[in-house]
LOZAMAR-943022 format. One line per 2 residues: for each residue y, z, x of N, C-alpha, C. Coordinates in nm, 3 decimals, padded with zeros to 5 digits. Each point is the difference from the previous one (the first is absolute). Layout:
BEGIN
Y:Z:X:Y:Z:X:Y:Z:X  ... $
***
This chain:
BEGIN
02.862:01.708:-02.224:00.018:00.025:-00.141:00.098:-00.102:-00.056  -00.032:-00.060:-00.111:00.092:-00.091:-00.066:00.107:00.082:-00.070 $
00.124:-00.042:00.016:00.112:00.071:-00.062:00.067:-00.087:-00.104  00.041:00.060:-00.108:00.072:-00.069:-00.105:00.139:00.057:-00.007 $
00.100:-00.086:-00.010:00.137:00.049:-00.017:00.026:00.006:-00.150  00.046:00.115:-00.046:00.031:00.017:-00.141:00.121:00.090:-00.012 $
00.035:00.036:-00.126:00.114:00.088:-00.018:-00.025:00.138:00.059  -00.124:00.036:00.027:-00.031:00.130:00.058:00.004:-00.005:00.153 $
00.010:-00.114:00.060:-00.003:-00.012:00.145:-00.122:-00.080:00.041  -00.058:00.032:00.114:-00.121:-00.067:00.045:-00.120:00.076:-00.052 $
-00.085:-00.068:-00.073:-00.113:00.066:-00.063:-00.133:-00.055:00.047  -00.070:00.076:00.082:-00.138:-00.040:00.023:-00.079:00.043:-00.123 $
-00.107:-00.064:-00.028:-00.086:00.041:-00.109:00.075:00.005:-00.133  00.054:-00.113:-00.040:00.079:-00.009:-00.122:-00.078:00.051:-00.121 $
-00.132:-00.016:00.002:-00.081:00.046:-00.114:00.008:00.152:-00.018  00.029:00.078:00.106:00.017:00.145:-00.014:00.113:00.030:-00.099 $
00.109:-00.075:00.011:00.114:00.020:-00.091:-00.037:-00.042:-00.141  -00.072:-00.110:-00.012:-00.038:-00.047:-00.133:-00.089:00.103:-00.069 $
-00.093:00.060:00.074:-00.086:00.104:-00.057:00.082:00.123:-00.040  00.093:00.039:00.085:00.083:00.117:-00.030:00.083:-00.025:-00.126 $
00.062:-00.118:-00.008:00.086:-00.031:-00.114:-00.079:-00.018:-00.129  -00.128:-00.036:00.011:-00.082:-00.020:-00.120:-00.008:00.129:-00.081 $
-00.017:00.114:00.065:-00.007:00.128:-00.070:00.113:00.091:00.045  00.122:-00.054:00.007:00.111:00.071:00.063:00.032:00.134:-00.064 $
-00.005:00.010:-00.132:00.031:00.127:-00.066:-00.094:00.110:00.043  -00.130:-00.030:-00.003:-00.100:00.099:00.039:00.010:00.033:00.148 $
00.021:-00.102:00.083:00.008:00.022:00.144:00.122:00.084:00.037  00.115:-00.025:-00.065:00.120:00.079:00.028:-00.021:00.145:-00.045 $
-00.069:00.018:-00.111:-00.030:00.135:-00.048:-00.087:00.075:00.101  -00.100:-00.068:00.054:-00.086:00.061:00.101:00.082:00.037:00.125 $
00.088:-00.090:00.043:00.083:00.029:00.117:00.092:00.119:-00.025  00.058:00.009:-00.121:00.086:00.114:-00.035:-00.078:00.131:00.015 $
-00.123:00.000:-00.044:-00.084:00.121:00.008:-00.038:00.034:00.143  00.002:-00.098:00.088:-00.042:00.020:00.139:00.116:00.031:00.095 $
00.123:00.009:-00.050:00.115:00.020:00.089:-00.018:00.126:00.084  -00.037:00.111:-00.063:-00.019:00.124:00.076:-00.128:-00.014:00.082 $
00.014:00.012:00.129:-00.114:-00.014:00.089:-00.030:-00.144:00.039  00.085:-00.094:-00.039:-00.022:-00.141:00.030:00.010:-00.024:00.151 $
-00.091:-00.076:00.052:00.006:-00.045:00.139:-00.032:-00.149:00.001  00.084:-00.073:00.067:-00.016:-00.146:00.006:-00.125:-00.040:00.077 $
-00.049:-00.116:-00.033:-00.111:-00.061:00.075:00.056:-00.065:00.125  -00.083:-00.024:00.100:00.049:-00.074:00.117:00.049:-00.139:-00.042 $
00.096:-00.052:00.071:00.053:-00.133:-00.032:-00.093:-00.108:00.055  00.010:-00.118:-00.059:-00.070:-00.118:00.051:00.090:-00.064:00.106 $
-00.058:-00.039:00.108:00.076:-00.068:00.105:00.007:-00.148:-00.034  00.120:-00.055:00.002:00.021:-00.140:-00.039:00.085:-00.072:00.104 $
00.004:-00.130:-00.011:00.089:-00.084:00.081:00.105:-00.057:-00.094  00.127:00.038:00.021:00.110:-00.043:-00.086:00.060:-00.129:00.055 $
00.005:-00.106:-00.081:00.054:-00.127:00.049:00.148:00.009:00.036  00.036:-00.059:00.113:00.139:-00.016:00.042:00.027:-00.150:00.008 $
00.117:-00.036:00.041:00.032:-00.142:00.015:-00.078:-00.060:00.117  -00.006:-00.130:00.007:-00.065:-00.074:00.108:-00.147:00.036:00.018 $
-00.069:00.026:-00.108:-00.143:00.029:00.001:-00.037:00.123:00.081  00.094:00.092:00.017:-00.026:00.124:00.071:-00.033:00.110:-00.101 $
-00.066:00.103:00.046:-00.034:00.115:-00.084:00.040:00.127:00.070  00.027:00.104:-00.080:00.022:00.132:00.057:-00.099:00.095:-00.067 $
-00.037:00.109:00.068:-00.095:00.093:-00.061:00.065:00.075:-00.114  -00.079:00.036:-00.097:00.050:00.079:-00.112:-00.109:00.092:-00.051 $
00.041:00.097:-00.078:-00.092:00.093:-00.063:00.028:-00.003:-00.149  -00.104:-00.015:-00.078:00.015:-00.020:-00.144:-00.073:00.109:-00.077 $
00.072:00.075:-00.086:-00.068:00.104:-00.078:-00.083:-00.058:-00.115  -00.092:00.081:-00.052:-00.074:-00.039:-00.120:00.098:-00.007:-00.117 $
-00.043:-00.060:-00.109:00.088:-00.013:-00.117:00.045:00.137:-00.050  -00.093:00.095:-00.013:00.036:00.133:-00.048:00.100:00.067:00.094 $
-00.023:-00.012:00.130:00.092:00.058:00.097:00.136:-00.069:-00.007  00.000:-00.132:-00.020:00.125:-00.077:-00.010:00.081:00.050:-00.119 $
-00.067:00.024:-00.113:00.068:00.049:-00.121:00.060:00.138:00.026  -00.077:00.090:00.061:00.050:00.134:00.031:00.117:-00.007:00.098 $
-00.011:-00.085:00.100:00.104:-00.018:00.102:00.129:-00.050:-00.065  -00.013:-00.097:-00.087:00.118:-00.052:-00.070:00.061:00.107:-00.090 $
-00.083:00.072:-00.074:00.051:00.102:-00.092:00.077:00.109:00.073  -00.054:00.052:00.109:00.071:00.107:00.071:00.125:-00.054:00.068 $
-00.004:-00.124:00.047:00.120:-00.058:00.063:00.109:-00.023:-00.103  -00.037:-00.040:-00.121:00.100:-00.017:-00.107:00.063:00.136:-00.032 $
-00.081:00.106:-00.008:00.055:00.134:-00.026:00.097:00.040:00.110  -00.035:-00.030:00.124:00.089:00.030:00.113:00.125:-00.087:-00.007 $
-00.017:-00.129:-00.028:00.114:-00.092:-00.005:00.102:00.041:-00.105  -00.046:00.046:-00.114:00.092:00.042:-00.107:00.090:00.113:00.047 $
-00.051:00.085:00.089:00.082:00.113:00.048:00.087:-00.039:00.119  -00.055:-00.077:00.095:00.075:-00.027:00.123:00.104:-00.110:-00.018 $
-00.017:-00.084:-00.098:00.093:-00.113:-00.018:00.144:00.048:-00.010  00.021:00.115:-00.063:00.137:00.055:-00.014:00.062:00.035:00.134 $
-00.083:00.027:00.101:00.049:00.040:00.131:00.020:-00.118:00.095  -00.040:-00.119:-00.042:00.011:-00.119:00.086:00.134:-00.069:-00.019 $
00.033:-00.085:00.094:00.123:-00.079:-00.010:-00.008:-00.086:-00.125  00.102:00.001:-00.085:-00.006:-00.081:-00.123:-00.017:-00.149:00.033 $
-00.081:-00.067:-00.082:-00.025:-00.144:00.021:00.129:-00.080:-00.005  00.094:00.045:-00.081:00.124:-00.075:-00.019:00.082:-00.013:00.128 $
-00.026:00.084:00.100:00.075:-00.007:00.125:-00.043:-00.117:00.088  -00.110:-00.067:-00.037:-00.050:-00.118:00.072:-00.020:00.024:00.149 $
-00.056:00.116:00.034:-00.037:00.026:00.139:-00.150:00.026:00.013  -00.068:00.018:-00.112:-00.144:00.023:00.000:-00.063:-00.107:-00.088 $
-00.095:-00.072:00.054:-00.063:-00.110:-00.073:-00.152:00.019:-00.009  -00.043:00.123:00.001:-00.142:00.030:00.002:-00.055:00.025:-00.140 $
-00.129:00.028:-00.008:-00.064:00.033:-00.127:00.065:00.127:-00.054  00.038:-00.002:-00.126:00.065:00.115:-00.062:-00.060:00.022:-00.138 $
00.010:00.123:-00.048:-00.046:00.033:-00.134:00.106:-00.046:-00.101  -00.042:-00.062:-00.108:00.091:-00.045:-00.106:-00.031:00.081:-00.125 $
00.073:00.109:-00.020:-00.026:00.090:-00.113:00.033:-00.065:-00.134  00.093:-00.096:-00.001:00.037:-00.065:-00.126:-00.110:-00.091:-00.053 $
-00.089:-00.046:00.088:-00.109:-00.088:-00.042:-00.126:00.033:00.079  -00.066:00.114:-00.034:-00.117:00.042:00.076:-00.112:-00.103:00.002 $
-00.002:-00.093:-00.095:-00.103:-00.104:-00.002:00.006:-00.088:00.124  00.114:-00.002:00.067:00.011:-00.078:00.124:-00.070:00.070:00.116 $
-00.043:00.123:-00.023:-00.063:00.074:00.108:00.105:00.043:00.101  -00.038:00.012:00.124:00.096:00.045:00.100:00.064:-00.115:00.076 $
-00.031:-00.122:-00.039:00.063:-00.115:00.064:00.125:-00.034:-00.079  00.117:00.028:00.057:00.125:-00.033:-00.067:00.031:-00.145:00.034 $
-00.031:-00.091:-00.093:00.000:-00.142:00.032:00.138:-00.059:00.025  00.106:00.066:-00.045:00.134:-00.055:00.021:00.042:00.012:00.147 $
-00.067:00.086:00.074:00.027:00.013:00.143:-00.123:-00.043:00.076  00.017:-00.031:00.123:-00.114:-00.040:00.081:00.043:-00.081:00.119 $
-00.096:-00.065:00.061:00.030:-00.072:00.123:00.102:-00.111:-00.022  -00.008:-00.071:-00.112:00.096:-00.107:-00.026:00.143:00.050:-00.004 $
00.022:00.112:-00.068:00.135:00.057:-00.006:00.042:00.055:00.137  -00.095:00.060:00.070:00.028:00.049:00.135:00.045:-00.115:00.089 $
-00.071:-00.112:-00.007:00.032:-00.116:00.082:00.139:-00.055:-00.032  00.030:-00.012:-00.131:00.134:-00.049:-00.040:00.110:00.092:00.051 $
-00.020:00.130:-00.016:00.098:00.098:00.045:00.017:-00.007:00.151  -00.111:-00.014:00.073:00.005:-00.009:00.146:00.075:-00.124:00.045 $
-00.026:-00.113:-00.065:00.069:-00.124:00.037:00.150:00.009:-00.028  00.037:00.069:-00.108:00.142:00.017:-00.031:00.070:00.083:00.108 $
-00.073:00.094:00.061:00.059:00.082:00.106:00.033:-00.082:00.124  -00.067:-00.116:00.016:00.028:-00.084:00.117:00.142:-00.056:-00.002 $
00.066:00.005:-00.116:00.140:-00.041:-00.005:00.089:00.099:00.076  -00.049:00.122:00.018:00.079:00.105:00.064:-00.051:00.039:00.138 $
-00.124:-00.036:00.032:-00.060:00.037:00.127:-00.054:-00.124:00.070  00.002:00.003:00.133:-00.044:-00.117:00.076:-00.150:-00.004:00.022 $
-00.067:00.114:-00.002:-00.142:00.004:00.030:-00.076:00.075:-00.108  -00.125:-00.038:-00.016:-00.089:00.070:-00.093:-00.135:00.018:00.069 $
-00.064:00.111:-00.025:-00.132:00.027:00.056:-00.098:00.012:-00.116  -00.110:-00.072:00.009:-00.104:00.008:-00.102:-00.128:00.043:00.069 $
-00.072:00.093:-00.064:-00.125:00.046:00.060:-00.102:00.028:-00.109  -00.123:00.017:00.043:-00.109:00.036:-00.089:-00.078:00.110:00.071 $
-00.032:00.105:-00.072:-00.072:00.112:00.060:-00.149:-00.027:-00.010  -00.063:-00.022:00.113:-00.143:-00.028:00.004:-00.078:00.125:-00.037 $
-00.102:-00.018:-00.083:-00.089:00.110:-00.041:00.079:00.114:-00.063  00.099:-00.034:-00.079:00.088:00.101:-00.060:-00.078:00.101:-00.084 $
-00.074:-00.048:-00.099:-00.070:00.091:-00.091:-00.103:00.086:00.073  -00.065:-00.056:00.099:-00.103:00.073:00.073:00.057:00.113:00.084 $
00.131:-00.001:00.026:00.060:00.098:00.089:00.096:00.097:-00.068  00.004:00.004:-00.130:00.085:00.097:-00.069:-00.065:00.137:00.012 $
00.074:00.096:00.054:-00.050:00.135:00.023:00.009:00.079:-00.130  -00.114:00.047:-00.049:-00.005:00.070:-00.130:00.073:00.134:00.004 $
00.002:00.066:00.115:00.072:00.127:00.011:00.151:-00.024:-00.013  00.049:-00.104:00.064:00.142:-00.035:-00.011:00.032:-00.044:-00.142 $
-00.088:-00.082:-00.060:00.019:-00.045:-00.138:00.010:00.120:-00.094  -00.088:00.096:00.016:00.002:00.122:-00.083:00.137:00.069:00.009 $
00.048:00.018:00.122:00.129:00.066:00.021:00.116:-00.075:-00.065  -00.002:-00.132:00.014:00.107:-00.082:-00.060:-00.003:00.012:-00.151 $
-00.117:-00.010:-00.060:-00.011:00.008:-00.146:00.048:00.135:-00.052  -00.035:00.106:00.070:00.044:00.134:-00.043:00.152:00.014:00.013 $
00.058:-00.055:00.107:00.147:00.005:00.016:00.070:-00.080:-00.108  -00.068:-00.102:-00.054:00.057:-00.082:-00.108:-00.029:00.058:-00.139 $
-00.045:00.126:-00.003:-00.023:00.074:-00.125:-00.124:-00.042:-00.077  -00.098:-00.055:00.067:-00.127:-00.028:-00.068:-00.068:00.132:-00.034 $
-00.077:00.001:-00.105:-00.073:00.118:-00.041:-00.106:00.031:00.104  -00.003:00.126:00.046:-00.094:00.041:00.104:-00.145:-00.024:-00.040 $
-00.034:00.024:-00.126:-00.138:-00.020:-00.048:-00.038:-00.147:00.009  00.093:-00.089:-00.039:-00.027:-00.144:00.008:-00.019:-00.045:00.144 $
00.086:00.049:00.089:-00.009:-00.037:00.141:-00.131:00.052:00.060  -00.036:00.123:-00.035:-00.126:00.055:00.050:-00.119:-00.083:-00.047 $
-00.001:-00.039:-00.128:-00.108:-00.084:-00.052:-00.004:-00.133:00.074  00.117:-00.061:00.017:00.008:-00.129:00.071:-00.062:00.011:00.139 $
00.043:00.100:00.075:-00.043:00.012:00.139:-00.144:00.051:00.011  -00.031:00.109:-00.071:-00.131:00.063:00.017:-00.114:-00.075:-00.070 $
00.022:-00.041:-00.124:-00.109:-00.062:-00.077:-00.016:-00.148:00.031  00.108:-00.065:00.046:-00.006:-00.144:00.021:00.018:-00.038:00.147 $
00.121:00.017:00.052:00.031:-00.056:00.132:-00.087:00.057:00.112  -00.029:00.128:-00.001:-00.085:00.057:00.106:-00.139:-00.063:00.002 $
-00.046:-00.047:-00.113:-00.131:-00.066:-00.007:00.008:-00.142:00.056  00.120:-00.055:00.005:00.015:-00.140:00.039:00.059:-00.020:00.139 $
00.062:00.102:00.056:00.072:-00.019:00.126:-00.094:-00.006:00.119  00.055:-00.046:00.112:-00.071:00.004:00.127:-00.010:00.146:00.043 $
-00.076:00.027:00.103:-00.012:00.137:00.053:00.137:00.054:00.043  00.092:-00.090:00.032:00.134:00.039:00.044:00.086:00.053:-00.114 $
-00.047:-00.012:-00.125:00.081:00.042:-00.114:00.100:-00.106:-00.042  -00.027:-00.123:00.038:00.092:-00.111:-00.032:-00.070:-00.103:-00.087 $
00.079:-00.066:-00.084:-00.049:-00.115:-00.073:00.011:00.011:-00.151  00.043:-00.110:-00.060:00.002:-00.017:-00.145:-00.082:-00.124:-00.032 $
-00.068:-00.003:-00.115:-00.076:-00.120:-00.036:00.091:-00.122:-00.012  -00.050:-00.114:00.041:00.075:-00.125:-00.008:-00.024:-00.064:-00.135 $
00.105:-00.033:-00.071:-00.015:-00.072:-00.127:00.059:00.068:-00.120  -00.032:00.130:-00.026:00.056:00.063:-00.121:00.152:00.010:00.005 $
00.062:-00.015:-00.117:00.146:00.016:-00.008:00.039:00.141:00.043  -00.086:00.097:-00.026:00.030:00.137:00.039:00.023:00.010:00.151 $
-00.076:-00.072:00.079:00.019:00.002:00.145:00.134:-00.061:00.038  00.038:-00.106:-00.067:00.130:-00.061:00.029:00.114:00.096:-00.032 $
-00.011:00.069:-00.112:00.105:00.097:-00.037:00.004:00.114:00.101  -00.114:00.059:00.031:-00.005:00.112:00.093:00.039:-00.043:00.141 $
-00.040:-00.120:00.040:00.037:-00.051:00.132:00.151:-00.015:00.015  00.064:-00.047:-00.104:00.147:-00.013:00.005:00.067:00.136:-00.003 $
***
């Protein structure tokens, strides 16, 4: 599958998004009406580009499922953000909800890998050694049962968490109950 990198992440079938956005008002209205009883479609299996011409496996939801996934994750993020370590402490550099500017989505652009790297290098002034690692197949191995428990402990709304897990993630996970789709910002937020 050909993948396109855009502000939404890696998008196979870019025309699916163009069709959705063409009649976005009507399509969002239809999705709103379908929330009760909504069940996600199976994900498309994709190859996500990595450095050095390598690929990793990924699962990609349909456009409608992606919109529902983002919407419920935003609802969860608005509640759990208060329970997380404040960004100002400079110890967390992951995807965060930015309530002051919801148009940014859940990617808080002022933080990220670049800031994490700068902060890590500054710590070398005080420590002699640093360890850097990458978790292989991270998204594919996130346990949905554990994720559910963490979200509830962080004061997420039980109805939102149930919708996330039952209507979406259970349709996309491996038989083991593990896995988040690769690409959506919602997965990055939930993974962190």
